[in-house]
Structures are given as structure tokens and as C-alpha cells.
C-alpha positions in Angstrom: 106.7 53.1 69.9 103.7 55.5 69.6 103.8 59.3 69.2 100.8 60.7 71.0 99.2 64.2 70.6 97.0 65.0 73.6 94.5 67.8 73.4 91.4 68.9 75.2 88.7 71.5 75.2 88.5 72.3 71.5 84.9 73.5 72.0 84.2 72.9 68.3 87.4 74.6 67.0 90.1 73.1 64.9 92.6 75.0 62.7 95.7 74.5 60.6 98.0 75.0 63.6 96.4 72.0 65.4 96.4 69.9 62.2 100.1 70.5 61.7 100.8 68.6 64.9 98.1 66.0 64.3 99.9 65.0 61.1 103.1 64.3 63.1 101.4 62.0 65.6 100.6 58.3 65.5 97.5 58.8 67.5 95.5 61.7 68.8 93.9 61.6 72.3 91.2 64.1 73.2 90.2 64.6 76.8 86.7 66.0 76.2 84.7 69.1 75.4 85.1 68.2 71.8 82.2 70.5 70.9 81.3 69.3 67.4 81.4 66.3 65.0 83.4 68.5 62.6 86.4 68.3 65.0 86.1 64.5 65.3 85.7 64.0 61.6 88.7 66.3 60.8 91.0 64.5 63.2 89.8 61.0 62.1 90.6 61.8 58.4 94.2 62.3 59.4 95.0 60.0 62.4 93.4 57.5 64.7 91.5 59.2 67.5 90.8 58.1 71.1 88.5 60.5 73.0 86.1 60.9 75.9 83.1 63.2 76.0 83.0 66.3 78.2 80.3 68.3 79.9 79.5 70.5 76.8 79.4 67.6 74.4 76.0 66.7 72.8 74.2 63.3 72.6 75.8 62.4 69.3 79.3 62.8 70.7 78.3 60.9 73.9 77.1 58.0 71.8 80.4 57.7 70.0 82.8 58.3 72.9 82.7 57.2 76.6 82.9 59.2 79.8 86.1 57.3 80.6 88.6 55.6 78.3 90.6 53.0 80.1 93.1 51.0 78.1 96.7 49.8 77.8 99.0 50.8 75.0 102.7 49.9 74.7 102.5 48.3 78.2 101.3 51.6 79.7 97.9 51.7 81.5 96.0 54.8 80.7 92.8 56.4 82.0 91.3 59.4 80.2 88.3 61.4 81.5 87.2 64.9 81.1 86.5 65.9 84.7 89.0 64.0 86.9 90.9 66.5 89.0 94.6 66.1 89.7 96.9 64.6 92.4 95.6 65.3 95.9 92.4 66.8 94.4 90.9 64.0 92.3 87.2 64.4 91.4 84.9 62.6 93.9 83.5 60.4 91.0 86.8 58.7 90.4 88.7 59.1 93.6 88.0 55.7 95.1 88.6 53.9 91.8 91.9 55.6 91.1 93.3 54.9 94.5 92.3 51.2 94.3 93.6 50.7 90.7 95.8 53.6 89.6 96.9 53.8 86.0 100.4 54.6 85.0 99.0 57.7 83.1 96.0 59.6 84.1 94.6 62.3 81.8 91.9 64.8 82.3 90.8 68.1 80.7 88.0 70.6 81.8 90.0 73.2 83.7 91.7 74.8 80.7 94.8 74.8 82.9 97.9 72.9 81.6 99.3 70.6 84.3 101.9 67.8 84.3 102.2 66.4 87.8 103.7 63.1 89.0 101.6 61.6 91.8 104.1 60.1 94.2 101.4 58.5 96.4 99.8 56.6 93.4 102.9 56.4 91.3 101.2 57.8 88.2 101.7 60.7 85.8 98.9 63.1 85.5 98.5 65.3 82.4 95.9 68.0 81.7 96.8 69.4 78.3 95.0 72.7 78.9 92.7 74.0 76.2 93.4 74.2 72.5 90.1 75.8 71.5 89.3 79.5 71.2 86.7 79.6 74.0 87.4 80.0 77.6 89.5 82.1 80.0 92.9 80.7 78.9 95.2 83.1 77.2 97.4 80.6 75.4 96.1 77.5 73.6 98.1 74.4 74.6 98.5 70.7 73.7 101.0 68.1 74.9 102.8 65.5 72.9 104.8 62.5 74.1 106.0 59.0 73.2 105.0 55.7 74.7 107.2 52.7 74.3 107.5 49.4 76.2 106.0 50.8 79.5 107.8 54.1 79.3 106.5 57.6 78.7 109.1 59.9 77.3 109.9 63.0 75.3 107.0 64.9 76.8 106.6 68.3 75.2 104.2 71.2 75.8 103.0 72.9 72.7 101.8 76.5 72.8 99.8 77.9 69.9 99.1 81.5 69.0 97.1 83.4 71.6 93.4 83.2 71.5 
């Protein structure tokens, strides 16, 4: 079993509230717009990190992390990307690929809008954890945590942090 903390859109910001939840996870997944190497280094000192780069990320971050992270963990197929859309509105770049080979779990960031939607057509769970950084139009900083075990995603929890 793996306990996952999913975050996105830090935009170079990390604080003790975020770190408190990082310490409780087995792995941290970041859906892009990391914003600085400081965020990466801070997370990696505490827990393993899987991440993708977002549209605001610089060349250094883009050399360390891919545009798409596609992997299997605990028998769950996962696809993480920054700009991916959501069920019935997938981004044009990924639409054909996701229809042909849908993962069990599809994660994207970018919108700063928290969404958890089950796509009945593709039989996949879509999660956008919202934004946990200080920058953007969001009023509440959000993250998501869940567990993955033997092909099952469970105990999904939305985490709301102090207002921006």
C-alpha cells in the first residue's frame, strides 16, 4: 500500500502546512507549475517525488521532470500531466491517446480548480488537486491524498489549507 499526497501549482511556494502533510505520505506527486528548484529540493529531502513540469516551469525543471509521467504503481496505471483537461473536455494534445489507452488514474493541474471526476466512458478516475501555492485566482489552497493498494484507489481526502 502507498499513501500518496497529490499537489499542483505551487508556483515556487512551500510552507510548513504543506510539509506537515508531505511527512505523512509515502510519495508526493506534483502535477506541474512547480515554480522553483527550492520546492523540489524541499520535498525530496522528506519524501520521494514524482512530478511533471508545467507551463511556468523553467528549463532546469523541464530537464529534471517530463511533460507526462506515465507509470504503474500497486497495479494502478497512472498518467500525470499539467495541462490535460478533464472528462468530456480533455486537452487536444492528449485526447486521442487517452481514448486509445486510458489509465486507471488520470491527474492534471493547471486550472487551480479542484476536481475529482469519474469518467464512465473511459472507466478512469480524474483528479485535479487544485492549487496549493499562493499565486492565482483560487481562494483556498488545496491538495488531495489517497491510498493505492493492489489495483484499488481508496481513502481519497481533500485537504484545504489556510486561505491565500
